[in-house]
Each structure stands twice: as C-alpha cells, then as structure tokens.
N, C-alpha and C positions, 0 to 999 in steps of 0.2 A: 637666086632666091629659092627656086625649086630644089636645086642641089643641096642647099643648106637644110631644107626641110627633110630631104631624103637621108642626109647624114645624121640628122637629129633622130629620125625614126629608127635608123640602124643602131644608133647609140643606145636608145631606149630599150630596144630588143635585146642587145647584148647585156645591158644592166639587169634586165628581168631574168635572163638565163643565169647570170652570175649569182643573183640573189636566190634563185630557185635551187641551184646546186649547193649554195651555202646553207640553205635551210635543211636540205637533205643531209649534208655532212654533219650539221649540228644535231639533227635528230638521231642519226646513226651513232654519233659519239655518246649521246645521252643514253641510248638503249644499251650500248656495249659496256657502259660504265656500271650497269646493274644487270649483269648477265642472268643471274639466277632468278631475280624478280621478273625479268623480261620473259624468260622461258616459262615460268609458272603462269604468267599472264597469257602466254600463247597456248598453254595446255588445254584450256577449255575449247579453243578454236580447233586445235589439232584433233582432239577426241571427237568433236562434233563432225568435222569434215570427213575424217577417216571412217567414222561409223555410218554416215550417210552413204558414202561411196560403197562400202562393203555390203550394207543391207540392200541397197538398190541393185548391186551386182548379183547378190544372192537371189533377189526376187526375179530379176531378168533371166538369170540362169535357170531357175526353176520353171519360169514361164516357157523358155525355149525347150527345156526337157519335156515338159508336159505336152507342148504343142507337137514336138517330134513323135512322141509316143502315140498321141491321138491320130496324127496324120499317118503314122505307120499302119494304123488299122484301116485306112482308106477314107478319104474325105467324101467318097460317094457311097458310104455304107449307111444303111438304115436298119435299126434294130427294133423288133416288135416283140413285146411280152404280153401274153394273155393272162389276165388276173381273175377274170370271171365276173366281178361286179354283181349287179342285180340278176343277171342272166346266168346264174351258177349252173343251171341245168344244161346250158348250151356253151360249153367251153372249147370244144375241139375245133381245130382248124384242119380240114382234110387236105390231102395231097392234091386232089382234083381242084380244090379252091385255089391253092397256091399256083397250080399250073395255069389256071385261068387268069389270075392276077399277073402272072409273068408275061402275059401277052400285052399288057397295057404299055402305052408309050412311056419311054424313059426308064423302064425296068429291064435290066440286062439279065439278071439271074436271081434265084431265091434258093436259100439253103435252110430247110427246117432243122430244128435241133430239139433234142430231148435230154434233159439233165436229171440226175438222180443223186440224192445225198445218201450218206451212210452205206456205201457199197463196200463190202468186205473183199479184200484181195489177198491171196496167199501164193507164195512161191516157196515150196519146201517148208521150212520152219519159219520163214520170214512172213510177217503179216503187216498190212497197212490198210488204212481207211482213207479213201479220197473223197473230199467234198466237191470235187470238180469232175465227176464222171459225166461224160458227154457223148451222146450218140447223134450222128448227123450223116450227111451225104457227101459224095466225092467232091462236089463243087465248093464245099466249105473252105477248102484249102485256098482257092483263088479269091473267094469273096472276102475272107478274113485276112488275106495276105500273110499266111504263115508258111512255114517250111519245115522239112525234116533234115536233121544233120546226117543221119544214116538211115538206110532202109527206104521205105516209101509210105505214101499216104494211102488211105483206103480208096478203092476204086469201084466202078460200077459192078464188076463181077462179084465183089464182096457183098454188095447190096442185093444183087439178084439172087445169089445162092445162100444168102444169110451166113456167110462164113464167120467163124469165131476168131477174128483177127483184131488186133488193137495197135494203136499208136500211143506211146506213153511219153511222159516228160522225164527230165533228168532226175528230179527228186524221187519220183516213183521208181525209176530204174535202180537208184541207189538203195532205196528202202527194200525193194523186193529181191534184187540180185546182187547188191553191193558192187555194182559195176555198170558202166554205160555200154558195154559190149553185149547187147541184149537181143539182137536180131535173131529170130528163130527160136528163142526161148519161150517156155510156156508158163502160165500162171492161171489162177482161178479167180473168177468174179462171181461171188455168191455161189461158189461150189461148181461153176461151169468153167471148163478149160478154154483158154484163149491163147493164141500165139502172137508174139510181138513181131510186127512187120515194119515198124518205123519208130524212130526216136526223134522227138521234137528238138529243134535247135533251141539252145538255152536262152530264155528271155526274161524269166522272173515270174510274175504273177499271171494268172489265167486271163487277166483283163486284156492281154495282147492277143487272145484267141488261141494260143497254143502254149499254155503255161507249163512250168516245170513240175507242177503237182497234178497235171491233167492226164486222164485216161480217156481216149477217144475210140469208139467202136462204131461199126456200121449201124445206121438207124434201124434197119429191118431186123437185125440180130437183137438189138436191145429191146425192141418192141415185143418180140417173142419171149426174151429172157425175163423182162420185167412185167410182162402181161399188161402193157400200156400201149394204147393206140392213139391217144390224144397228142396233139402238137401244141405246146403252149409258148413256143418262141420260134422265131425264124428271122433270118438275116437277108436283107434285100440289097443287091448291088445295082446302083443306078448306072445308066449308060455312061455318064460322065458327071463331073461336078456340076455342070450347067443344068443337068436334068434331075438333080436331087429334089428340088421343090416339086417338080412334076410328079416324080415317083412317090413322094410323100403325100401329095394330094390324092392320087389314085388309091394308095394304101389306106388313107384316112376314109375315103368314100366306101371302100370295101368293108372296113371294120365297123363303120357307122351302120351300114346296112345289115351286117351280120349280127351286131349286138344292139340294134335299135337305138343307136346314138347314145348308148351308155358309155360315157367317157371313162368311167371307173373300171370298165371291163378290160381295158387294154392300155398299154403304154407304148408310145412310139417316139423315137428320137433319132437324130443323126449325129455324126461326129462333128459337124460344123457347130451345131448348137451346144454340144458338149465342150468343144474348144472355147467357144465364147463364154460359157459359164466358168470354165477353169481360169480363163484369162481375167475375167471380172473379179473372181474371188482372189486370185493371186495379186492383182493390182491393188485391191483394197487392203490386203495384208501388207504389201510393200509400202503403201502410203502411210499406214498406221505406224509401222516400224520406223519409217523415215521421219515421221512427225516426232516420235519419241527421241530419235537421234538429234533432231533439229533443236530440241530443248537444250541440249548441251551447248549448242551454238549460242543460244540466247544467254545461257549462264556465262559462257566465255565472253560475250559482249559486255555483260554487266561487270565481269572481272576486269576487262580493259578499262571501262569507265572508272571503276574504283581505283585502280592503280594510277591512272592518269590524274585523278583528283589528288591523290597522295603526292604525285610528282609535282603538281602545281603548288601544293602547300610547301613542299620541301624547297622548291626553287623560287619562292616568292621574292626573296632579296635579289636573286639573279635577274628576274623579270623586271624588277624596279630599276636596277642599274642599266639594263638594256634600254628601257623606255626613257630613262633620264638622259642618255647619250644620243637619243634620236630615233630609236626603233619604233616603228609604227605599230598600231594595234593589229593591222593585217599580218605583219611579220610574226608577231607573237602567236596569233591564232593559227597561222600556217604551220609554224614549227610544231606546236602540240598536235595539230591535226595530222601532220605528216608522220609524227612519231606513232600515233595510234594506227594509222593505215599500214605503216611498215610492220608493226607488231602483228596485226591481224593478217597481213599479207604473207609474212613469213610463216605464221601458224597455218595459213591456208595451204601454202606450198608443201610444208612438212606433212600436213594432214592428207593431201592428195597422194603424196608418195607412200605414206603408210597405208592408205586405202588400197592402192595397187598391190603393194607387198602383201597386205593382209588377205586380199582376195586370192592372190597366187598361192599363198600358204594353205588357205582353206581348200582350194581346188586340188592342190598337189597332195597334201597330207591327209585331209579328211574326205577327199573324193567328192566334194560338193560342187554342183554346177554353178559357175560364176561367169558373168558377162559384164565386164566393166565398160561403161559407155564414156568415151572421151567428152561428149557433150555434158554429161552429168558431172564429170570431174571439173570441166571448165566453169560450169554453172556454180558448183560448190565453191570454187576459188573466188569467183566474182562476188558470191554471197559473203564470203569471209572478209573481202575488202570493204564491202558495203557495211558490214557490221562495224569495222574499224572507223568508218566515216560517221556512222550514226551515233555510236557510243563514244566516239572521241570528240564530237562536236561540242557537247556541253562543257567538258573540262577545258577544251581549247578556248571556248568563248569566255569562260570564267577567268582564265589566265589573261586574256586580252583586255578584260575590263578592269584589271587592277589599277589603282591609282599609283603613279610613281612614288609620291611622297610616303604613302602608307606602306608600300612595298619595301622601300628603303629602310623604314623604321622597324620592319618585321625582324624578329630574332628567331 
C-alpha cells in the first residue's frame, strides 16, 4: 500500500516536470515565431536595465574618484578660514597663537597660509597671472600630502632668511618657460625676482594642495613682498584620524574665544565632513538618474503587457481548441505567464550585458570613472523578471478565463 502511494507520488512529480517543460517549449516556440515583435517588446527592458547599470556605475565611479581625491588630502586634515564677521577689526591670527594651539591634545602640526589673487608674473617676454598664489611654511608639504616631481619644497632656511624662492606647478612652468625643466630659472612676481627651486607633481587643480596653476613661496618672503602680516587661513594636521574630533573641538574653542563666539568670523571643516557631503550629493544625483532610467523599465513592462494582450487576441481560437481537448485554466495561464517572463528575462540578460559593455566603453574611450557592481546587475535582472510576472499576469489571466465555445467561434 505504501509502495503504491510512493509510486503514485513519483508519477505525479514526473508528470509535473513533463508538463512544465512542455509549457516552456510552447512559450519559446511562440516567441521565436514572432522574432521581430519579441525583440521590440524586449527593447524597453533592454534600454532600462542597461541605463540603470551604466548610470549607477557612473555614480559609483565618481563617488570613488571623489573619495580618493579627498582622502589623498589626508583624512586627518582640518582647514580654517578667517572671514572677519562682526569683528572685522580683529581678523589677524598671529603665529604665537598658532604655536599655542599646536600644543593642544590631538593636534600634530599647523601650517599657516597666505593667498593673494591677481599676482603678475613674468619670465622674459612671457607673462601670466596666477589666481592661486600661496605663501606658507615648510610643514605645508607633509600636512597637505603634496610632493615635487623635480627640485625641492621650501625649507626652514628659506623662511628664516626670507629667500626669494618658489615652487611652481606644471601649467605655470609651461606659461612662463614653455618647458618643465625649470629648476634654477628665475622669474618675477610683481617685479621682484624669484628662483624656481621645485616643480609640483602634476595633479590638476589646486584643491589637491599643489595644483598645476599654483605658485608657492615662503610665508615670510610673501609677507614682506605684499606688506601683509595677517594670517587668514591655516591647516591643522590631527595626530590621527581618531583625534580629528578632539582637534576640531580645541580649534573651535580657540576661535570662539578669539572672535567672541561670532560663527560668521570663521569657517572650519575637515575632510571627513567634506567626504560625507560629497557622497550624499553624489548619491542623490545617482538615485535621481537611476529613477529616470527606471521609467523606461516601466514603459518596457507596459509594452510587454500590450504585446501579450495582442497575442491573446491573435491566439483566441488556439486557446479554445486547447481548452476543448482538456487543457486546464492553469495550463493556459502558465503558458502566457512563462512567455512574458522569458521575454523580460531575455531582455534583462541582454540589458545587463549591454550595461557592462557600455560602462567599459565609457571608461576606455571617454576616460570616465566607472564601477559596475555585480549586485546591482543581479538586482536589475531580478527586477526585469519581476516586470515580466507583474505585467504578464493580466494578459495570462485574461487568456485563461476565455470560454472554450466562444474561443472556438472566434474568427
């Protein structure tokens, strides 16, 4: 008795498998008989999936690039800018105050900085104006994590003796000397001679601390040249990333005391907060673009439902014949639902492949940073299959509810 029941269960399982594979074969046969229409039905899914993958890859690539650039500045870097605020008469930060602040726990080093715009520079007949003229101390090199490709950075001797030396960027070197072989050459800043002792490693903008359009000179030399003694910005290096908050707190206390708690008199921020802001902004942009791309998935799903409804209408007589010879409603519903899932699934696979290829082309040809996440690709494919189920359910249900007699009479 028990053996008969087991044989019966095995037979039922085999029948279900045969029926399932038969439904798949019939669905594939129906799709392949209308190749052009099937491909056009997939097109919305393909465009939507590939667009989502490429846009998210673009967003993730940009996120990693920005994070790398910010972290390259040092995650333990704190920047302070003095703006004046209500206490416009008391703007200067003295070197002795910075020396005192440097003794606070969590603060490793401080580099004051003096910047000046509209500085005229000449080398023979070549002239340029740099908006990133900067004067600072020798420890700026380690605090801002910058380096020279040739020559050296300014040193303490340059500061003590107010030497007229400069470290310049690649763009300035090309503008003034039409070459990057500039060590030992001289040029003038506001009519005063300076000797080039170093050339910054090429990095791009001055936001990295040592930009291609930057001219950097000793702080003491610039103060005499420009007749300026005030220090309106300085860079603080925390002992480590763990001490950034402590260093920020002591710096905040110092500035509040100096400027009578006038928060408009200064700005203070660190690279961690800058990184968080950049990531939040980038994430919002990526979500917005992905949402726009997801609309095409919705359009693709509507296209699948439309074509499946047309298919039901075209095959009404076929459905009636199958139901007349014993096909159950579940079989009809399964067939049309499987067709919808296969169409959306194939569209999803092609869309994923195009997403990877498109990302590779943009990275290789256009130099755009792209990071394709396998989890995003998998999620996009699952979403495409879900679209097939959701938008194929109504046409499949409609087909299964046809009455055999009316279906057989349909012309």
